C-alpha positions, 0 to 999 in steps of 0.5 A: 375495501376489505372483504370476507369472501365466501364465508359463513356469515350471520346476516341480519334477517337471513341467518347463517349463510355462505356469502361475501361481505365487503366493508370499509368502516361500514358494511358496503355489500353482502353478496356472492360477488366480491369487489375485485379490488377488495382486500380479501381476509382469509378465514379457515373453513370452520370460521363463522362471521358474527356481529361484534359482541356488545357488553353493557355491564363490565367493570374491568379486565386485564388488571384494570378497572373503570373505577381506576379513573384513568384513560390508560386503564380504560384502554387496557380494558378495551384492548383486553375485551377485543380478544373475546370478540367484544367491539362495544362496551359500557365502562361500568362503575360501582358504589363508591365515593362521589370523588371516585365516581366523578374521576371515573366519569371524567376519564371516560369523557377524555377517552371518548374525546381521544377516539382511539382506534385500538380496542373495543369502542366505549359506547358509554357508561353503566352507573351501577350504584350508588343508588341501590338498596343496602340490604342487597348491596352484593359486592358493593361497599355499604358505606357509599350506598346513597338514596336516588339523587337527581342532582348527583346524577346530573353532576355525574352525567355532566362530568362524563360528557353525557355518556351515562347510558344505564343506571342500576338502582333499587326502585323501592328506595325513597325518591326512586320513582321521580329519579326514574322519570328523570332518567327516562326524560334524559334518554338513560335506561333504568335497570332494576338491580341490587334491590329488594323490590316487590312486584308492586315496586317493579310495576311502578318503576316500569310505569315511570320508565324502567326497562332493564334488570341488572344481572338477573337473579343476583343481588335481588329479591327472589321468586316466592309464591306469595311475592314474586319479587324482582326475579319473578317480575323479571320473568313475568313482565315482557317490558323488562330486558334481563341481563344475565351472567352466563358463567353457570357460577352466578346462575345455575344452568336450570335457572338460566333455562327457566329465564330463557323459557320465560323471556321473549328472545329479544328481551335477554342480554348476555353480560360479563360483569367482569372485574379487573382479574379477567384475562390475567392469572388467578390470584388476589385481586381488588374490586371497589377497595375490597380484596377479591380472591380469584380461583378456577373462574370464580371471583369472591370476597373473603366472606364468599360473596361473588364479586363480579366475574372473569367471564369472556363473552365468547364463552358466555355465548358458548355456554348458552348453546352447549349447556343451556340448549339455546339455538346458536343464532339466538345466543348470538342475538343475546350478545349483539342486537339485544344490547344494541336495542337497549342502548338505542344503537341498533341502527348502527351496530348489533347485526350484519347489515348493509350500512351498519358499522363494520363490527365483526367477531369471527369465531371457529366451531369451538367458539375461539375468537379468531378475529375482531374487527371494529369500524373495519379495522382489525383490533384483535387477531389470534 
């Protein structure tokens, strides 16, 4: 048994409070009275114990990418993101050849079967493409864009050991409606993204089971007063949970404020959409076979297109509080319980509650990560 004794803790349903949390691999007790035999983890006075962050959309970090298709590269990402307080993440793929996507699926299956205790937990896969709209490909390579294909998805999912949790697709493309119904029946979340969808397309997608919007504002049809597009639909329709890259580069602060104002507090999720260049020095990097130039926190293709981010989740939370003006615990929810609900893992993680996994990130008052704990084991210490 371990414990955080008399610490400031964000307790599920109670907010921030001074208390003691005792845990093994699960949270055993939240009380002022500590188990006398428990190992006390000493924290500084300005420490705040939060649920572990969950990143449902991240391609890479530490020089590795999920599309590299090796267990070793996934391990590198898992260890790198632990330093930003992330305890669970989805290995996110991108539009590529069938062979490369399948290789990535197989690597995730092997990694999860190995069940390593180091680094953040791989909670599954986010298949971002290839079923997207060519006109809104963003930094995805055009030659591999495909129409929705149920057989191809089933083959990918089988190769992954049924690990696919989210599929990003364009709902206006032919065959999308049937495909979304199939995903819904399989328990997979459909996320609307890389799309020129109009309001009517979004309504049909929701009726078929779509629940999520991929990196809201980016690579999708904009809001217009005669056709509200994907962005306007994301704001209007409470059924949709919205991903947000809160680096203030992909989306401006006023645009973030507009989204926050229009979404219920439980329908916005922070993602990093980070690429392999996160956690390493600026310079030339790579995404999906394309050269990426990273400078001053921005990752762009040669033509200037944004190519993922190098955002850290603790800084995304900080930006939401200090730049956008969101209440602290609400910003934390955006990175914890909200993605847990989308991924249907909120019964086991996403908040600090007795019986849930002992997944914690401990930050200080400047949002630096001091400690990351997964399943009761320290996976990062500053």
